[in-house]
N, C-alpha and C positions, 0 to 999 in steps of 0.2 A: 645865768648865775650871778648877774649883777656886775657893776663896774668895779674895777680895781681902785684902791686908794693908795696914795703914797704913805710910807711909814718911815720914821726916823730911827726906830729900833725894832728888832725882832723880839717878841715876848711870849711865844707859844711854848707849850710843853712837849717834850719828846722829840722824835726824829721825823721831820716833815716828809722824808723820802722812805719811810719804813717799808712801804710796799714795793720798792724797787729791789731788783737783785743787787749783787755786790755794788757798793757805793760808799762814798765818804758820808759819815753820819752828819745829817743836816739839822742840828739842834740850834736853838736861838743863840746860845753862847758862841758856838762855832761861826754862825753866819754873821753875828755882830763883829766878831774879831776879823773874819776873812774879808768882809766887804765894808761895813759901816764904820769901823774903826781904822780902816786902811787909809793911807794918804792918797790913794787913787780916787778917781772920780766915779763913784757908784751912787745909784738911786735904787731904792727898794719899794716894791708894791705888794699889796696883798689882796686876795679875792678868794672867796669860797673855800677857806681853810688852806689855801696855798699861797705861794709868793713867787715873785720874779725879781731879779737884780739886773739892772741896766748899767753898763759901764761905757765910758768914753775914753779914748786914747788916740795916739797917733800910731798908725801902722804903715810902714814903708813910706813915711812922709805925709800921709793923708789922714785927716781926722775921720775916725770911724766910731761907731757905737756897736756894742755887742750885748746880746742877751747872755749874761754870764751864767745865770742859774735860773731855772724855772721848774717849780714843782706845784702841780695843782691844775686848776681849770685853764687850759692853754689860751683860748680865745680872749677872755678879758685881760689876762696878764700880758699877752702879746700886744693888745691894743694899748695898754698902759705904757709899755716899753716904746712902741712906735710914737705915741704922743709925747714921751719924755726925751726924744732925740733932740739934741741941740741944733739950732740953725747952723748951716755950713757943713754939717756932717755929710761925708760922701757915701757911706754905706752903713747899713745895719746888718750885722752878721748874727746868725743863730744856728744852733745845732738841734734839730728836732729829735725827740725821743722815739722809741718804737711806737708805731701806730699814729704818730702825730704829723707826718708830712702833708697830708691833705689840709689840715687846719692851717699850717704855715703857708701853703700855696694860696689858700683862700684869703689869707691875711696880707697877701702881697709879696711874700718871699718867693724867690726863684732858686731852683737847684743850681749847684755849681759842680764842675767836674773835679774840684779840689778834693783830695782824699786826706784824711787825718790818720796817721799811724801812731798807735800808742804802744808804749812798752812799760813794763812794770816788773817789780819783784815782790814775791809774797813776804809779808811780815812774819808769817808762821805757816808751816805746812805747805801744801801745794797750791799753786795759782791755777784757777779755773781758766783755761785758754779758750773756752767757747765764747765767741763774741756776743751771743745772746744772753750770757750770764752777767754782762756788764752794762752799766748805764753811766754815761759821762755828760758833763756840761762844759761849756767853754771856761767856766770858773775853776774847773779841775785841772786846767792846763797852765803851763808856764809861758806859752808863746802867744796867747791872746790876752 
């Protein structure tokens, strides 16, 4: 599907993750505010109608990178993120979505025994507690 290119601003129409089940709406205005206008160190890439966001930070005293958000063709976007990792980074962390673990494995990622536990409250009505009804990225969290 072609190589990913780095972008300075998101400029697409609508919700990039509209096909996902319950999720935070990922429109250009939100993504620019959340990542590119942030004082944190993020880089954004696009390919095949999708995008990825790569972040750098210190975690437990070590420089790490993380795939903060990825919507779209996984392989070219992961390649862009891997290529964007700064020298000296100790680890690149990512959270594959449903059906994506094999692509991550073939791109050099290894599974970990670490488990993430999420908690949330409904803004209105009932919260769907079925794990299959949710899709998260590391950019949706406060600890990465």
